[in-house]
VOPAGU-2260 file (C-alpha; in pm, 1 decimal, decimal comma):
REM VOPAGU-2260
SITE   aa  ch    i         X         Y         Z
SITE  MET   A    0   25963,1    7449,9     777,7
SITE  ARG   A    1   26027,9    7827,9     793,4
SITE  LEU   A    2   26189,7    7791,5    1135,0
SITE  LEU   A    3   26413,4    7510,9    1000,5
SITE  ALA   A    4   26507,4    7721,3     694,9
SITE  SER   A    5   26589,1    8025,7     908,5
SITE  LYS   A    6   26801,2    7815,8    1142,5
SITE  ASN   A    7   27005,5    7690,5     844,3
SITE  GLY   A    8   27048,3    8039,4     699,0
SITE  TRP   A    9   26812,1    7994,2     408,1
SITE  ARG   A   10   26622,1    8310,5     322,4
SITE  SER   A   11   26419,1    8194,5      23,0
SITE  ILE   A   12   26216,6    7871,3     -18,5
SITE  ILE   A   13   25976,8    7738,7    -279,6
SITE  SER   A   14   25765,4    7421,8    -232,7
SITE  LEU   A   15   25621,8    7246,0    -537,6
SITE  PRO   A   16   25363,4    6965,5    -486,0
SITE  LEU   A   17   25407,6    6637,5    -673,9
SITE  LEU   A   18   25060,0    6532,5    -787,9
SITE  GLU   A   19   24890,5    6210,3    -892,1
SITE  GLU   A   20   24687,5    6208,4   -1212,6
SITE  THR   A   21   24381,5    6256,6    -992,9
SITE  GLY   A   22   24532,0    6579,7    -852,9
SITE  ASP   A   23   24606,8    6434,9    -511,2
SITE  PRO   A   24   24959,4    6511,9    -382,8
SITE  PHE   A   25   25198,0    6224,3    -316,3
SITE  GLY   A   26   25506,5    6435,8    -234,0
SITE  VAL   A   27   25665,0    6785,2    -222,9
SITE  LEU   A   28   25971,9    6928,3    -403,3
SITE  CYS   A   29   26141,8    7197,5    -188,8
SITE  ILE   A   30   26412,5    7442,2    -320,1
SITE  TYR   A   31   26607,1    7670,5     -80,2
SITE  SER   A   32   26836,7    7974,5    -126,5
SITE  VAL   A   33   27050,1    8185,7     110,7
SITE  GLU   A   34   26945,5    8500,1     -78,0
SITE  ALA   A   35   26615,9    8671,9     -14,0
SITE  ASN   A   36   26355,8    8692,0    -291,8
SITE  ILE   A   37   26579,7    8502,9    -527,3
SITE  PHE   A   38   26304,8    8333,9    -733,4
SITE  THR   A   39   26156,2    8541,8   -1016,6
SITE  PHE   A   40   25815,6    8481,9   -1170,6
SITE  GLU   A   41   25967,2    8313,4   -1474,7
SITE  GLU   A   42   26183,8    8089,3   -1255,4
SITE  VAL   A   43   25881,5    7989,4   -1044,6
SITE  HIS   A   44   25695,6    7900,6   -1364,5
SITE  LEU   A   45   25987,9    7688,8   -1487,0
SITE  LEU   A   46   26017,8    7517,7   -1148,3
SITE  GLU   A   47   25645,3    7434,0   -1157,0
SITE  GLU   A   48   25695,9    7267,6   -1495,3
SITE  LEU   A   49   25994,3    7085,8   -1349,2
SITE  GLY   A   50   25779,5    6963,4   -1059,3
SITE  GLY   A   51   25512,6    6841,6   -1300,6
SITE  ASN   A   52   25768,7    6657,5   -1513,8
SITE  LEU   A   53   25928,6    6508,4   -1203,6
SITE  ALA   A   54   25589,7    6386,8   -1075,2
SITE  PHE   A   55   25516,6    6236,4   -1418,4
SITE  GLY   A   56   25848,5    6055,2   -1417,4
SITE  ILE   A   57   25796,8    5921,2   -1066,3
SITE  ARG   A   58   25446,7    5798,2   -1153,9
SITE  ASN   A   59   25579,8    5614,9   -1458,1
SITE  LEU   A   60   25857,2    5456,0   -1256,5
SITE  ARG   A   61   25606,3    5336,6   -1001,7
SITE  LEU   A   62   25378,2    5197,6   -1274,6
SITE  ARG   A   63   25672,1    5015,1   -1426,5
SITE  VAL   A   64   25763,2    4859,9   -1091,6
SITE  GLU   A   65   25399,8    4765,4   -1022,4
SITE  ARG   A   66   25363,7    4617,8   -1373,1
SITE  LYS   A   67   25678,5    4416,2   -1324,2
SITE  LEU   A   68   25554,2    4288,4    -989,3
SITE  THR   A   69   25214,5    4206,2   -1143,0
SITE  GLN   A   70   25376,1    4021,9   -1431,5
SITE  SER   A   71   25593,0    3828,1   -1189,0
SITE  ALA   A   72   25286,4    3737,9    -982,7
SITE  LEU   A   73   25097,6    3631,8   -1297,2
SITE  ILE   A   74   25387,7    3415,8   -1408,2
SITE  HIS   A   75   25398,7    3259,2   -1064,2
SITE  GLU   A   76   25022,0    3197,1   -1068,7
SITE  LYS   A   77   25042,4    3048,7   -1417,8
SITE  GLU   A   78   25326,2    2817,2   -1319,9
SITE  LEU   A   79   25134,0    2711,2   -1010,2
SITE  THR   A   80   24815,7    2653,2   -1214,4
SITE  ASP   A   81   25009,1    2454,6   -1475,3
SITE  ALA   A   82   25167,0    2245,1   -1201,6
SITE  LEU   A   83   24825,7    2175,2   -1045,6
SITE  ILE   A   84   24675,8    2082,5   -1384,1
SITE  GLU   A   85   24961,9    1845,0   -1462,0
SITE  ALA   A   86   24940,1    1695,8   -1113,0
SITE  THR   A   87   24575,0    1607,3   -1173,3
SITE  PRO   A   88   24555,6    1229,1   -1215,7
SITE  GLY   A   89   24376,3    1106,4   -1522,4
SITE  PHE   A   90   24257,4    1355,8   -1783,9
SITE  PHE   A   91   24180,5    1725,0   -1737,9
SITE  CYS   A   92   24054,4    1989,6   -1978,6
SITE  VAL   A   93   23877,2    2326,0   -1987,6
SITE  MET   A   94   23634,5    2379,6   -2274,7
SITE  ASP   A   95   23427,0    2676,7   -2385,8
SITE  ASN   A   96   23070,2    2656,4   -2511,6
SITE  ASN   A   97   23189,0    2623,3   -2873,4
SITE  GLY   A   98   23361,0    2293,4   -2805,7
SITE  VAL   A   99   23706,8    2447,7   -2796,7
SITE  ILE   A  100   23954,0    2300,9   -2549,0
SITE  LEU   A  101   24134,7    2589,9   -2387,4
SITE  ARG   A  102   24354,9    2396,0   -2145,4
SITE  MET   A  103   24449,8    2031,0   -2109,0
SITE  ASN   A  104   24704,5    1826,8   -1923,0
SITE  LYS   A  105   24960,6    1595,9   -2081,0
SITE  ASN   A  106   24745,0    1289,4   -2032,2
SITE  MET   A  107   24461,6    1452,7   -2224,8
SITE  ALA   A  108   24696,0    1566,3   -2499,2
SITE  ARG   A  109   24837,1    1215,8   -2542,7
SITE  LEU   A  110   24485,7    1069,9   -2555,2
SITE  MET   A  111   24380,5    1311,6   -2830,9
SITE  GLY   A  112   24710,5    1296,4   -3016,2
SITE  LYS   A  113   24762,8    1671,8   -2979,6
SITE  SER   A  114   25081,9    1873,3   -2946,9
SITE  ARG   A  115   24944,6    2107,1   -2676,7
SITE  ASP   A  116   24912,8    2430,1   -2876,9
SITE  PRO   A  117   24697,4    2690,2   -2697,4
SITE  LEU   A  118   24365,0    2597,8   -2867,6
SITE  TYR   A  119   24227,2    2270,1   -2999,3
SITE  LEU   A  120   23885,1    2196,8   -3133,5
SITE  VAL   A  121   23747,2    1871,4   -3005,3
SITE  TYR   A  122   23655,3    1617,9   -3266,8
SITE  ARG   A  123   23374,2    1760,3   -3475,9
SITE  SER   A  124   23134,9    1480,1   -3378,9
SITE  ASP   A  125   23182,4    1571,8   -3012,5
SITE  ILE   A  126   23107,2    1944,9   -3035,9
SITE  ASP   A  127   22729,5    1903,0   -3007,1
SITE  LEU   A  128   22783,6    1664,0   -2716,2
SITE  ALA   A  129   23000,8    1923,8   -2542,5
SITE  LYS   A  130   22735,7    2191,2   -2596,1
SITE  GLU   A  131   22465,5    1961,8   -2458,9
SITE  ALA   A  132   22681,4    1888,1   -2156,4
SITE  LEU   A  133   22737,3    2258,8   -2097,5
SITE  HIS   A  134   22366,5    2333,1   -2132,9
SITE  LEU   A  135   22289,6    2065,1   -1873,9
SITE  LEU   A  136   22564,8    2177,3   -1637,5
SITE  ILE   A  137   22439,9    2536,7   -1638,1
SITE  ASN   A  138   22142,6    2411,8   -1435,2
SITE  VAL   A  139   22294,6    2137,8   -1219,9
SITE  LYS   A  140   22649,7    2285,6   -1189,1
SITE  HIS   A  141   22804,4    1941,5   -1138,1
SITE  LEU   A  142   22773,9    1597,8   -1293,0
SITE  GLU   A  143   22955,2    1277,6   -1207,6
SITE  GLU   A  144   22907,1     939,8   -1369,6
SITE  ASP   A  145   23085,9     609,5   -1417,3
SITE  ILE   A  146   23099,7     517,2   -1786,1
SITE  ARG   A  147   23191,1     183,4   -1942,4
SITE  PHE   A  148   23410,9     185,6   -2253,7
SITE  GLU   A  149   23518,1     -91,2   -2486,7
SITE  LEU   A  150   23820,3      69,4   -2652,6
SITE  GLU   A  151   23926,2    -262,9   -2800,2
SITE  PRO   A  152   23720,2    -577,1   -2865,0
SITE  GLY   A  153   23692,7    -762,5   -2537,0
SITE  LYS   A  154   23887,0    -499,3   -2341,7
SITE  ILE   A  155   23655,2    -319,9   -2102,4
SITE  SER   A  156   23754,8     -11,4   -1906,8
SITE  TRP   A  157   23562,4     207,0   -1662,5
SITE  TRP   A  158   23605,3     582,6   -1626,9
SITE  ARG   A  159   23465,9     823,6   -1374,2
SITE  ILE   A  160   23373,4    1138,5   -1565,2
SITE  SER   A  161   23318,8    1461,1   -1370,1
SITE  GLY   A  162   23203,2    1791,5   -1512,5
SITE  HIS   A  163   23172,0    2136,5   -1354,0
SITE  SER   A  164   23032,0    2450,4   -1513,5
SITE  VAL   A  165   23163,2    2795,6   -1421,1
SITE  ASN   A  166   23041,1    3135,8   -1534,1
SITE  ILE   A  167   23318,1    3391,8   -1576,9
SITE  THR   A  168   23207,2    3739,6   -1684,6
SITE  GLY   A  169   22908,2    3598,6   -1867,9
SITE  THR   A  170   23090,0    3314,5   -2043,6
SITE  VAL   A  171   23020,7    2955,6   -1939,3
SITE  TYR   A  172   23308,7    2708,1   -1932,7
SITE  LEU   A  173   23313,6    2334,9   -1875,2
SITE  ILE   A  174   23584,2    2188,3   -1654,2
SITE  ALA   A  175   23604,7    1814,3   -1710,3
SITE  THR   A  176   23810,2    1541,0   -1545,8
SITE  ALA   A  177   23826,2    1168,7   -1617,5
SITE  PHE   A  178   23983,0     895,8   -1404,2
SITE  ASP   A  179   24044,9     534,1   -1493,2
SITE  ILE   A  180   23863,2     329,3   -1228,9
SITE  THR   A  181   23882,1      -4,5   -1406,7
SITE  GLN   A  182   24086,9    -167,1   -1130,7
SITE  ARG   A  183   23855,5     -29,5    -862,9
SITE  LYS   A  184   23553,2    -164,4   -1051,0
SITE  GLN   A  185   23718,3    -504,3   -1075,6
SITE  ILE   A  186   23782,1    -504,2    -701,3
SITE  GLU   A  187   23422,4    -396,5    -634,0
SITE  ASN   A  188   23288,6    -668,6    -862,7
SITE  ASN   A  189   23505,9    -929,4    -690,9
SITE  LEU   A  190   23384,2    -811,2    -350,1
SITE  GLN   A  191   23023,0    -817,8    -467,8
SITE  LYS   A  192   23073,9   -1168,7    -603,6
SITE  THR   A  193   23234,9   -1284,0    -279,3
SITE  LEU   A  194   22958,3   -1124,5     -74,2
SITE  ARG   A  195   22691,0   -1284,7    -291,0
SITE  GLU   A  196   22858,0   -1624,5    -253,7
SITE  LYS   A  197   22869,5   -1573,7     122,0
SITE  GLU   A  198   22501,0   -1478,2     127,0
SITE  ILE   A  199   22413,0   -1789,3     -74,3
SITE  LEU   A  200   22613,1   -2008,8     163,5
SITE  LEU   A  201   22444,5   -1849,0     465,1
SITE  GLN   A  202   22101,2   -1891,0     311,4
SITE  GLU   A  203   22178,2   -2254,4     237,5
SITE  LEU   A  204   22303,0   -2299,0     594,3
SITE  TYR   A  205   21984,7   -2146,1     739,0
SITE  HIS   A  206   21774,2   -2354,9     501,6
SITE  ARG   A  207   21945,0   -2679,8     595,3
SITE  THR   A  208   21939,1   -2598,5     965,8
SITE  LYS   A  209   21568,4   -2524,5     946,0
SITE  ASN   A  210   21502,9   -2846,9     755,4
SITE  ASN   A  211   21704,6   -3053,8    1003,2
SITE  MET   A  212   21517,3   -2902,6    1295,9
SITE  GLN   A  213   21186,8   -2972,9    1125,2
SITE  VAL   A  214   21291,4   -3334,2    1076,6
SITE  ILE   A  215   21373,0   -3360,5    1448,2
SITE  SER   A  216   21043,5   -3192,6    1529,6
SITE  SER   A  217   20859,4   -3443,1    1309,4
SITE  PHE   A  218   21033,4   -3732,7    1483,3
SITE  LEU   A  219   20925,7   -3594,8    1821,0
SITE  ALA   A  220   20567,3   -3556,5    1699,2
SITE  MET   A  221   20564,5   -3912,5    1567,6
SITE  GLN   A  222   20713,8   -4040,4    1891,3
SITE  ALA   A  223   20451,0   -3855,3    2093,9
SITE  MET   A  224   20179,2   -4023,9    1888,8
SITE  ALA   A  225   20337,5   -4363,1    1941,7
SITE  VAL   A  226   20347,0   -4354,6    2324,4
SITE  ASP   A  227   20054,8   -4390,7    2564,3
SITE  ASP   A  228   20209,6   -4203,1    2857,4
SITE  GLU   A  229   20033,7   -3864,2    2868,6
SITE  LYS   A  230   20316,5   -3695,9    3061,6
SITE  LEU   A  231   20569,6   -3815,8    2809,4
SITE  GLN   A  232   20348,3   -3689,7    2528,0
SITE  ILE   A  233   20340,4   -3346,4    2689,4
SITE  ILE   A  234   20718,3   -3342,3    2730,5
SITE  LEU   A  235   20770,8   -3441,6    2367,6
SITE  SER   A  236   20520,0   -3178,1    2252,6
SITE  GLU   A  237   20698,8   -2907,2    2450,2
SITE  MET   A  238   21032,5   -3014,0    2305,1
SITE  GLU   A  239   20875,4   -2995,8    1960,1
SITE  ASN   A  240   20765,3   -2636,8    2027,6
SITE  ARG   A  241   21111,8   -2537,7    2150,4
SITE  ILE   A  242   21274,5   -2676,6    1838,8
SITE  GLY   A  243   21007,6   -2508,0    1628,0
SITE  ALA   A  244   21093,8   -2172,2    1785,5
SITE  MET   A  245   21458,4   -2211,0    1680,0
SITE  ALA   A  246   21371,0   -2346,7    1337,0
SITE  LEU   A  247   21144,4   -2047,4    1274,1
SITE  VAL   A  248   21439,8   -1810,5    1324,2
SITE  HIS   A  249   21638,8   -1986,6    1053,5
SITE  GLU   A  250   21337,3   -1985,5     824,8
SITE  LYS   A  251   21297,9   -1608,2     869,8
SITE  LEU   A  252   21666,8   -1550,0     800,0
SITE  TYR   A  253   21653,7   -1774,6     492,7
SITE  LYS   A  254   21363,8   -1577,7     344,6
SITE  SER   A  255   21496,3   -1235,6     447,7
SITE  LYS   A  256   21712,6   -1008,9     233,1
SITE  ASP   A  257   21901,4    -914,9     548,8
SITE  LEU   A  258   22085,1   -1223,4     669,0
SITE  THR   A  259   22184,7   -1070,8    1003,4
SITE  ASN   A  260   21864,3    -916,7    1143,3
SITE  ILE   A  261   21516,1   -1053,2    1205,9
SITE  ASN   A  262   21193,6    -855,8    1223,9
SITE  LEU   A  263   21099,3    -940,0    1582,5
SITE  LYS   A  264   20736,2    -840,2    1531,0
SITE  ASP   A  265   20684,2   -1085,1    1243,0
SITE  TYR   A  266   20881,1   -1358,4    1417,2
SITE  LEU   A  267   20688,0   -1344,7    1745,8
SITE  ARG   A  268   20353,2   -1329,4    1565,7
SITE  ASP   A  269   20432,1   -1645,2    1369,0
SITE  LEU   A  270   20581,3   -1810,8    1675,2
SITE  ALA   A  271   20271,7   -1741,0    1885,9
SITE  ASN   A  272   20048,4   -1887,7    1615,1
SITE  LEU   A  273   20278,2   -2191,8    1602,0
SITE  VAL   A  274   20249,7   -2247,3    1977,9
SITE  PHE   A  275   19871,0   -2200,0    1970,6
SITE  ARG   A  276   19839,6   -2463,5    1697,4
SITE  GLY   A  277   20003,6   -2708,1    1938,0
SITE  PHE   A  278   19705,5   -2672,5    2174,1
SITE  PRO   A  279   19404,1   -2697,8    1940,8
SITE  SER   A  280   19147,1   -2768,8    2213,4
SITE  VAL   A  281   19257,0   -2464,3    2414,6
SITE  SER   A  282   19317,8   -2220,4    2129,5
SITE  GLU   A  283   18951,7   -2257,3    2022,7
SITE  ARG   A  284   18839,1   -2076,3    2338,6
SITE  VAL   A  285   19144,5   -1861,7    2417,5
SITE  SER   A  286   19226,4   -1562,0    2197,9
SITE  LEU   A  287   19565,6   -1407,3    2138,8
SITE  VAL   A  288   19616,1   -1030,4    2162,2
SITE  PHE   A  289   19943,2    -937,0    1999,2
SITE  GLU   A  290   20102,9    -590,5    1990,6
SITE  ALA   A  291   20460,5    -508,8    1892,6
SITE  GLU   A  292   20662,1    -230,0    1735,3
SITE  GLU   A  293   20888,9    -281,1    1436,3
SITE  VAL   A  294   21217,7    -393,7    1589,0
SITE  PHE   A  295   21503,8    -577,4    1419,5
SITE  VAL   A  296   21732,2    -800,1    1626,7
SITE  THR   A  297   22012,3   -1045,3    1554,5
SITE  MET   A  298   21970,6   -1422,0    1564,2
SITE  ASP   A  299   22154,4   -1429,0    1899,5
SITE  ILE   A  300   21871,2   -1220,7    2048,9
SITE  ALA   A  301   21580,0   -1369,4    1852,0
SITE  ILE   A  302   21638,7   -1732,6    1953,4
SITE  PRO   A  303   21647,6   -1668,1    2332,4
SITE  ILE   A  304   21340,5   -1444,6    2306,7
SITE  GLY   A  305   21163,3   -1711,1    2103,9
SITE  LEU   A  306   21239,2   -1978,7    2363,2
SITE  VAL   A  307   21116,3   -1753,1    2644,6
SITE  VAL   A  308   20792,5   -1668,2    2463,2
SITE  THR   A  309   20738,2   -2036,1    2379,6
SITE  GLU   A  310   20775,3   -2138,4    2744,2
SITE  LEU   A  311   20547,9   -1863,1    2878,8
SITE  LEU   A  312   20275,2   -1912,5    2616,8
SITE  THR   A  313   20288,5   -2287,8    2670,3
SITE  ASN   A  314   20259,3   -2237,3    3045,9
SITE  SER   A  315   19947,9   -2021,0    3006,2
SITE  LEU   A  316   19782,8   -2254,3    2754,9
SITE  LYS   A  317   19846,7   -2557,2    2979,4
SITE  TYR   A  318   19745,3   -2420,3    3318,6
SITE  ALA   A  319   19559,8   -2087,8    3298,3
SITE  PHE   A  320   19230,4   -2207,7    3147,3
SITE  PRO   A  321   19118,3   -2538,4    3300,0
SITE  ASP   A  322   18766,1   -2681,9    3276,4
SITE  LYS   A  323   18712,0   -2536,6    2929,7
SITE  ARG   A  324   18738,3   -2178,9    3053,3
SITE  SER   A  325   18767,1   -1907,7    2788,1
SITE  GLY   A  326   18995,6   -1606,8    2804,9
SITE  ARG   A  327   19282,7   -1432,2    2637,1
SITE  ILE   A  328   19660,0   -1418,9    2634,4
SITE  ILE   A  329   19840,8   -1091,0    2565,1
SITE  LEU   A  330   20181,6   -1076,4    2401,6
SITE  LEU   A  331   20327,2    -725,8    2396,3
SITE  VAL   A  332   20670,1    -594,2    2291,8
SITE  LYS   A  333   20775,5    -237,9    2373,9
SITE  ASN   A  334   21076,2     -66,2    2221,9
SITE  LEU   A  335   21256,9     133,6    2491,1
SITE  GLY   A  336   21517,6     275,0    2252,6
SITE  VAL   A  337   21868,5     273,8    2396,9
SITE  ASP   A  338   21734,2     100,2    2707,6
SITE  GLY   A  339   21644,8    -210,9    2508,5
SITE  LEU   A  340   21315,4    -398,4    2487,3
SITE  GLU   A  341   21034,9    -488,0    2723,8
SITE  LEU   A  342   20841,1    -812,5    2675,1
SITE  HIS   A  343   20502,2    -869,1    2839,2
SITE  VAL   A  344   20325,7   -1205,6    2842,6
SITE  SER   A  345   20002,5   -1211,1    3044,4
SITE  ASP   A  346   19677,8   -1405,7    3072,3
SITE  ASN   A  347   19347,0   -1360,6    3252,6
SITE  GLY   A  348   19329,3   -1719,8    3358,7
SITE  VAL   A  349   19271,3   -1874,4    3700,5
SITE  GLY   A  350   19602,7   -1753,7    3836,3
SITE  ILE   A  351   19732,7   -1907,8    4155,9
SITE  ALA   A  352   19620,9   -1891,0    4515,8
SITE  GLY   A  353   19864,4   -1735,4    4757,5
SITE  LYS   A  354   20209,8   -1603,7    4687,5
SITE  PHE   A  355   20393,9   -1770,9    4400,6
SITE  ASN   A  356   20772,2   -1792,4    4420,3
SITE  PHE   A  357   20884,2   -1829,2    4059,7
SITE  GLU   A  358   21245,9   -1854,6    4175,6
SITE  GLN   A  359   21175,5   -2192,3    4332,2
SITE  LYS   A  360   21280,4   -2486,3    4120,9
SITE  GLY   A  361   20988,2   -2669,7    3966,6
SITE  THR   A  362   20920,9   -2780,8    3615,4
SITE  ILE   A  363   21179,7   -2714,0    3351,0
SITE  GLY   A  364   20987,7   -2421,5    3196,3
SITE  ILE   A  365   21024,6   -2142,2    3451,9
SITE  PRO   A  366   21390,5   -2212,3    3541,9
SITE  THR   A  367   21464,0   -2217,8    3168,7
SITE  VAL   A  368   21303,8   -1874,5    3126,8
SITE  LEU   A  369   21500,9   -1730,6    3418,5
SITE  SER   A  370   21828,4   -1876,6    3295,5
SITE  ILE   A  371   21781,7   -1750,9    2939,0
SITE  VAL   A  372   21680,2   -1399,3    3041,9
SITE  ARG   A  373   21951,6   -1350,9    3298,6
SITE  LYS   A  374   22244,2   -1531,3    3136,8
SITE  GLN   A  375   22185,7   -1490,5    2764,8
SITE  LEU   A  376   21993,3   -1162,5    2750,6
SITE  CYS   A  377   22140,5   -1001,8    3065,1
SITE  GLY   A  378   21786,2    -896,6    3155,1
SITE  SER   A  379   21544,0    -902,6    3445,8
SITE  VAL   A  380   21217,2   -1086,1    3517,9
SITE  GLN   A  381   20913,9    -959,9    3711,6
SITE  LEU   A  382   20590,2   -1148,6    3781,2
SITE  ASP   A  383   20251,8   -1012,3    3887,8
SITE  THR   A  384   19988,7   -1269,8    3991,0
SITE  THR   A  385   19715,9   -1027,4    4096,9
SITE  TYR   A  386   19499,8   -1116,4    3797,8
SITE  GLY   A  387   19620,9   -1429,6    3627,5
SITE  PHE   A  388   19988,4   -1428,5    3534,9
SITE  HIS   A  389   20168,0   -1121,5    3403,3
SITE  TRP   A  390   20533,2   -1165,5    3309,4
SITE  LYS   A  391   20741,9    -854,3    3245,2
SITE  ILE   A  392   21087,1    -915,2    3099,6
SITE  SER   A  393   21335,8    -636,8    3027,0
SITE  PHE   A  394   21658,1    -682,3    2832,8
SITE  ARG   A  395   21901,2    -512,6    2599,6
SITE  CYS   A  396   21910,2    -594,8    2229,7
SITE  ASP   A  397   22263,3    -469,3    2150,9
SITE  LEU   A  398   22453,2    -746,0    2326,2
SITE  TYR   A  399   22572,1    -915,6    2009,5
SITE  GLY   A  400   22716,5    -775,3    1690,0
SITE  LYS   A  401   22623,2    -863,7    1335,4
SITE  ARG   A  402   22742,4   -1198,2    1203,2
SITE  VAL   A  403   22790,8   -1069,1     847,7
């Protein structure tokens, strides 16, 4: 600065700091003269006072500008808040813990018949309710509930009431909103009614289908009793079991709360007992070992599985234990997760001598099993005849979607 002053021909200079109220400088006031030693002690003192007054004036100007900017920002925030409050659908209000409504939107004001002055006490009978609500919200922070009102005799309306508690500098406030959901409730009720009617129709359909199949099954049983041909009796009995397997699915669906899925474990257990009852002389000396995990499948999966199990159990009961041999039949279901299910049907009966080609056409049973597994279940069949018969069937259980 001295070099600059000398270059410009100034021989005297005085620099006065401009200070904040904290004593920190925010600027400098510089005065120059072409004469040497021009400033006296009194003049320096006066200039220092001038610098202090100038700093004071600048600070006040800055405060005024900052205050104006702050006020402008507050006005903007208030306008934005007011716009958001008014844009809130339904009713909106802010209440303190004395039951005083501090803010409300136009909808709330119209409901209460108020003129939107800054403060309004809620109706005296509601003050204790507001305090109780605040006391509860202090702990849970948020409540939401659908409330039924009968504002006029016979005129029902539903409102979703939401409450939030906030603590601002030690004071708890309740922010409440209310939305008219009467139309939504009506739609929900209509959908529930329609769904219930559909469920009733489905249950009736399953019930009638089951009854019709049982009638057919009874006719087959009566016909089998009326004929003397043993082979024909066996054929009719097997047909009766096949129909029984399908009828049992409809019975399970009729009794179930879920009209789309069947508990495969319960179904196969009952089905196996049904098949065993069809061979009373054999079931007295042959035991059933049943193991299965809890798996739920659709009717489109349950019926094919039931037919397969019926055929394989029937095959073992007919041929595996001749000459009053005793033994056991194992029915096992494994849940492979995303890979589907694995069904095992095995017996420790007499088996078969030599290599058995189950692909070769024979009686209707085995070809039926192969066709069902491969075409309807998109699965695979393996047979082990080392000790008796051991069928292993793998298939997916996500081939068909829900019917409801």
